[in-house]
C-alpha positions as CSV (number, residue, x, y, z in Angstrom):
1,M,137.3,95.7,104.8
2,D,133.8,94.6,103.8
3,Y,131.3,93.0,106.1
4,E,127.8,91.7,105.3
5,S,126.2,93.5,108.3
6,V,126.8,96.1,111.0
7,P,127.1,93.4,113.7
8,A,129.6,91.5,111.6
9,A,131.6,94.6,111.2
10,M,131.6,95.3,114.9
11,D,132.7,91.7,115.6
12,G,135.5,92.2,113.1
13,I,136.7,95.4,114.7
14,C,136.5,93.9,118.2
15,G,138.2,90.7,116.9
16,Q,141.1,92.7,115.5
17,F,141.5,94.6,118.8
18,E,141.4,91.4,120.8
19,K,144.0,89.8,118.4
20,R,146.3,92.8,119.1
21,L,145.8,92.4,122.8
22,K,146.7,88.7,122.6
23,E,149.8,89.5,120.6
24,A,150.9,92.1,123.1
25,N,150.2,89.7,126.0
26,P,151.1,86.2,124.8
27,N,151.4,84.8,128.4
28,L,147.9,85.8,129.4
29,R,145.3,83.0,129.1
30,N,142.3,85.3,129.2
31,I,142.2,88.8,127.8
32,T,139.9,91.4,129.3
33,Y,139.6,95.0,128.4
34,D,137.5,98.1,129.1
35,V,135.3,99.7,126.5
36,S,137.6,102.8,126.8
37,D,140.5,100.7,125.6
38,L,138.5,99.7,122.5
39,Y,137.6,103.3,121.9
40,K,141.3,104.3,122.0
41,Y,142.0,101.5,119.5
42,I,139.2,102.8,117.2
43,E,140.6,106.3,117.5
44,A,144.1,105.1,116.5
45,L,142.9,103.5,113.3
46,T,143.6,105.6,110.3
47,D,140.9,106.5,107.8
48,L,138.1,104.7,109.5
49,S,134.5,105.1,108.5
50,A,131.5,103.0,107.6
51,L,129.3,102.9,104.6
52,V,126.0,101.2,105.5
53,F,123.4,100.4,102.9
54,D,120.1,102.1,103.6
55,P,117.2,100.3,101.8
56,A,114.9,103.3,102.2
57,I,117.1,105.4,99.9
58,L,118.8,102.5,98.0
59,A,122.2,104.0,98.7
60,Y,125.0,103.7,101.1
61,A,125.1,106.2,104.1
62,P,128.4,107.2,105.6
63,F,129.1,107.0,109.3
64,D,132.0,108.3,111.4
65,R,134.1,107.0,114.3
66,S,131.6,108.2,116.9
67,W,128.9,106.0,115.3
68,I,131.3,103.1,115.0
69,K,132.2,103.4,118.7
70,Q,128.5,103.5,119.6
71,Q,127.7,100.5,117.5
72,A,130.7,98.5,118.9
73,F,129.5,99.3,122.5
74,Q,125.9,98.2,121.7
75,R,127.3,95.0,120.1
76,L,129.4,94.2,123.2
77,K,126.4,94.9,125.4
78,R,124.2,92.5,123.5
79,L,126.9,89.8,123.6
80,A,127.4,90.3,127.3
81,K,123.6,89.7,127.9
82,N,123.7,86.4,126.0
């Protein structure tokens, strides 16, 4: 999948996870989860990495699952503050 920004990518990953939770629990009105549940979901995704454009070198830099988990956590933290 392609996203225009890192926050949009993290929203996409979290959105996919939340969609799965809703499908698994159709009778629940509100879905809540712990960040560890999101981490397990990210770990279960096959062939997951991120290529993020770095304007300093005019190239895409690769990032692994650990970076993605860190970015997802930071995104959720920012959303929770607002």
